[in-house]
C-alpha positions as CSV (number, residue, x, y, z in Angstrom):
1,M,10.6,-52.8,24.3
2,S,9.8,-53.0,20.6
3,E,11.7,-51.3,17.9
4,I,8.8,-48.8,17.3
5,D,8.7,-48.0,21.0
6,E,12.5,-47.4,21.1
7,T,12.4,-45.2,18.0
8,Y,9.5,-43.2,19.4
9,E,11.3,-42.8,22.8
10,R,14.5,-41.6,21.0
11,A,12.5,-39.0,18.9
12,Q,10.6,-37.8,21.9
13,A,13.7,-37.4,24.0
14,T,15.5,-35.5,21.3
15,S,12.6,-33.1,20.6
16,D,12.1,-32.6,24.4
17,D,15.9,-31.8,24.7
18,A,15.7,-29.3,21.9
19,T,12.6,-27.6,23.5
20,N,14.3,-27.6,26.9
21,A,17.5,-26.2,25.5
22,T,15.6,-23.4,23.7
23,N,13.6,-22.6,26.8
24,A,16.7,-22.6,29.1
25,A,18.6,-20.3,26.7
26,T,15.6,-17.9,26.6
27,S,14.0,-18.1,30.0
28,N,14.7,-14.4,30.9
29,E,13.7,-13.0,27.5
30,P,10.3,-11.4,26.6
31,D,8.0,-13.1,24.1
32,A,7.5,-11.8,20.6
33,S,4.3,-12.1,18.6
34,S,5.2,-12.4,15.0
35,A,5.1,-14.9,12.2
36,E,8.7,-15.7,13.0
37,S,9.8,-16.0,16.6
38,S,12.6,-13.8,17.7
39,P,16.0,-15.6,18.3
40,H,15.1,-15.5,22.1
41,T,11.5,-16.8,22.0
42,P,11.2,-20.5,22.9
43,V,9.6,-22.6,20.2
44,D,8.1,-26.0,20.8
45,I,9.0,-28.1,17.7
46,N,6.5,-30.7,18.9
47,H,3.9,-28.3,17.5
48,Y,5.4,-28.2,14.0
49,A,3.6,-29.6,11.0
50,Y,5.4,-32.8,9.9
51,R,4.6,-34.8,6.8
52,V,5.9,-38.1,5.5
53,R,5.2,-39.0,1.8
54,W,6.1,-41.9,-0.4
55,N,8.4,-41.0,-3.3
56,E,7.9,-43.3,-6.2
57,E,11.0,-42.2,-8.0
58,S,13.4,-43.0,-5.2
59,N,11.3,-45.7,-3.6
60,T,11.7,-44.0,-0.2
61,F,9.7,-42.1,2.3
62,V,10.5,-38.4,2.3
63,A,9.7,-36.4,5.5
64,S,9.4,-32.7,5.7
65,C,8.4,-29.9,8.1
66,A,6.2,-27.1,6.8
67,E,7.9,-24.5,9.1
68,L,11.4,-25.5,7.9
69,P,10.9,-26.7,4.3
70,E,14.6,-26.8,3.6
71,V,15.0,-29.6,6.2
72,T,14.1,-33.0,4.8
73,F,14.8,-36.6,5.7
74,T,14.5,-39.8,3.6
75,S,14.3,-43.4,4.7
76,D,13.1,-46.8,3.5
77,S,10.9,-46.8,6.6
78,Q,8.0,-44.5,7.2
79,L,8.6,-44.5,10.9
80,E,12.3,-43.8,10.5
81,A,11.5,-41.0,8.2
82,F,9.2,-39.4,10.8
83,V,11.8,-39.9,13.6
84,G,14.5,-38.6,11.3
85,I,12.8,-35.4,10.4
86,R,12.0,-34.6,14.0
87,L,15.7,-35.1,14.9
88,A,16.8,-33.0,11.9
89,V,14.4,-30.2,12.8
90,A,15.6,-30.3,16.5
91,E,19.2,-30.0,15.3
92,E,18.3,-27.1,12.9
93,A,16.3,-25.3,15.7
94,E,19.2,-25.7,18.1
95,R,21.7,-24.4,15.4
96,R,19.5,-21.4,14.6
97,Q,19.1,-20.7,18.3
98,S,22.8,-20.9,19.0
99,Q,23.5,-18.5,16.2
100,S,20.8,-16.1,17.2
101,E,18.8,-16.8,14.1
102,E,15.0,-16.9,13.9
103,V,13.3,-20.2,14.6
104,P,9.9,-20.2,12.9
105,E,6.8,-20.2,15.1
106,P,4.6,-23.3,14.6
107,L,1.9,-22.8,12.1
108,A,-0.6,-24.2,14.6
109,E,0.2,-21.4,17.0
110,R,-0.1,-18.5,14.6
111,H,-3.1,-16.3,14.5
112,Y,-5.1,-16.0,11.3
113,S,-7.5,-13.2,10.3
114,G,-9.6,-15.2,8.0
115,R,-9.0,-12.7,5.2
116,I,-7.2,-13.6,1.9
117,L,-6.7,-11.2,-1.0
118,V,-6.7,-13.2,-4.3
119,R,-6.2,-11.7,-7.7
120,V,-7.9,-13.6,-10.5
121,P,-8.2,-12.9,-14.3
122,P,-11.3,-10.8,-15.2
123,E,-13.0,-13.7,-17.0
124,L,-12.7,-15.9,-13.9
125,H,-14.1,-13.1,-11.8
126,R,-17.1,-12.8,-14.1
127,R,-17.8,-16.6,-14.1
128,L,-17.6,-16.8,-10.4
129,T,-19.9,-13.8,-10.0
130,I,-22.4,-15.4,-12.3
131,D,-22.2,-18.7,-10.4
132,A,-22.7,-16.9,-7.1
133,A,-25.8,-15.0,-8.5
134,E,-27.3,-18.2,-9.8
135,Q,-26.9,-19.8,-6.4
136,Q,-28.2,-16.7,-4.7
137,I,-25.1,-16.4,-2.4
138,S,-22.4,-13.8,-2.2
139,L,-19.2,-14.2,-4.2
140,N,-17.3,-14.5,-1.0
141,R,-19.5,-17.4,0.2
142,L,-19.1,-19.1,-3.2
143,I,-15.3,-18.9,-3.1
144,S,-15.2,-19.9,0.6
145,N,-17.4,-23.0,-0.2
146,R,-15.2,-24.0,-3.1
147,L,-12.0,-23.6,-1.1
148,A,-13.5,-25.7,1.7
149,E,-14.0,-28.5,-0.9
150,L,-10.3,-28.8,-1.6
């Protein structure tokens, strides 16, 4: 088995163990539907949003998890950074669960309304309104199109 396969297997086993431990500890509890899961709601950390970025200053890969931004992991290897963040998140989820603290619901599993309230300076509001009128579209459509381009 290659080093990559072994590293992947270790990460998968750890995240599966964390998910199974969370599920076993909460199997008789009702589900909650909120942005944060209750301390008794099972959370699958395999559904979390992980990111690995190169840090030029430290010449290392820095891995993070959007749901738990305070948990990071650095490594000289991109793969090790990814495996490391998954292990660190699994440990943090287990710690929170054991202390009856909230474990965040994965962003991918949250429900979104599609509505965002944004406050902008009056001058920007005026410019956007003019741009929308010139394009013969609604202000909402103009802003939505521009956000989609990001």
